C-alpha positions in Angstrom: 126.7 49.5 -2.2 130.0 50.9 -1.0 132.2 49.5 1.7 135.5 50.3 3.2 137.4 47.2 4.3 140.2 47.5 6.7 142.4 44.8 8.1 142.6 45.3 11.8 144.3 43.9 14.9 141.2 44.9 16.9 138.2 47.2 16.6 135.2 48.3 18.5 132.2 50.5 18.2 130.4 52.4 20.9 127.0 54.0 21.2 126.3 56.4 24.0 129.6 55.3 25.7 128.7 51.6 25.7 130.5 49.0 23.5 127.9 47.5 21.2 130.3 45.6 18.9 133.9 44.5 19.0 136.3 42.1 17.4 139.9 41.0 17.8 141.7 40.1 14.6 139.8 40.9 11.4 138.8 38.4 8.7 141.8 38.2 6.3 141.7 34.4 5.8 142.8 33.6 9.4 139.4 32.7 10.9 138.9 36.3 12.2 135.7 38.3 12.4 133.9 41.2 10.9 132.9 44.4 12.5 130.2 45.9 10.3 129.1 49.5 10.7 126.6 51.3 8.5 128.0 54.5 7.1 125.8 56.6 4.6 128.6 59.2 4.4 130.5 56.9 2.0 128.0 58.4 -0.6 128.9 62.0 0.3 129.6 64.0 -2.9 131.9 67.0 -2.2 132.4 68.1 -5.8 130.1 71.2 -5.5 131.5 73.0 -2.5 132.0 72.4 1.2 128.6 70.9 1.9 128.4 67.2 0.8 125.4 66.0 -1.1 124.0 62.6 -0.1 121.5 62.3 -2.9 123.1 59.0 -4.0 122.7 57.4 -0.6 119.7 55.0 -0.2 116.8 56.1 1.8 117.1 54.9 5.4 114.5 52.0 5.0 116.3 50.6 1.9 119.7 51.1 3.4 118.8 49.3 6.6 117.4 46.4 4.6 120.6 46.2 2.6 122.7 46.3 5.8 120.6 43.5 7.4 120.9 41.5 4.2 124.7 41.8 4.2 124.9 40.8 7.9 122.7 37.7 7.2 124.9 36.8 4.2 128.1 37.0 6.3 126.6 35.0 9.1 125.5 32.3 6.7 129.2 31.8 5.8 130.0 31.1 9.5 131.9 34.4 9.9 131.7 35.8 13.4 130.0 39.2 12.9 129.8 42.1 15.4 127.9 45.3 14.5 127.3 48.9 15.3 123.7 50.2 15.6 122.1 51.3 12.3 121.3 55.0 12.3 123.0 55.7 15.7 125.8 58.2 16.3 128.8 55.8 16.8 132.3 56.1 18.0 134.8 53.7 16.5 138.2 52.7 17.7 140.5 50.4 15.7 144.1 49.4 15.2 144.9 48.9 11.5 147.1 45.9 10.6 149.4 46.8 7.7 147.7 49.2 7.1 145.4 47.6 4.5 142.4 49.6 3.4 140.2 48.7 0.4 137.3 50.5 -1.1 134.6 48.3 -2.6 131.9 49.7 -4.8 129.2 47.5 -6.4 128.4 50.2 -8.9 131.9 50.3 -10.2 131.7 46.6 -11.0 128.6 47.0 -13.2 
């Protein structure tokens, strides 16, 4: 699983012009919240030309199960969690704090 973690002052995600998830200050050890948005494009491989390959991305059913598992885990730790909508075309708006952006990759840790 791959994730991009960004420290934010605020963030929101919209689907069809309606806000479906938003947070104020992000987690960063201050009692903030998470805005979790699924993004299969993190597995895009552009090494063979202009068209990315997504062969390393999980099939939608498996990816959605992993996404829901991650959300449940975060909520079990009493972290306020807002979400996008899995599989939807989403528009995101955020204000980075820092900026601090980290890439997490579970395969790299193995």
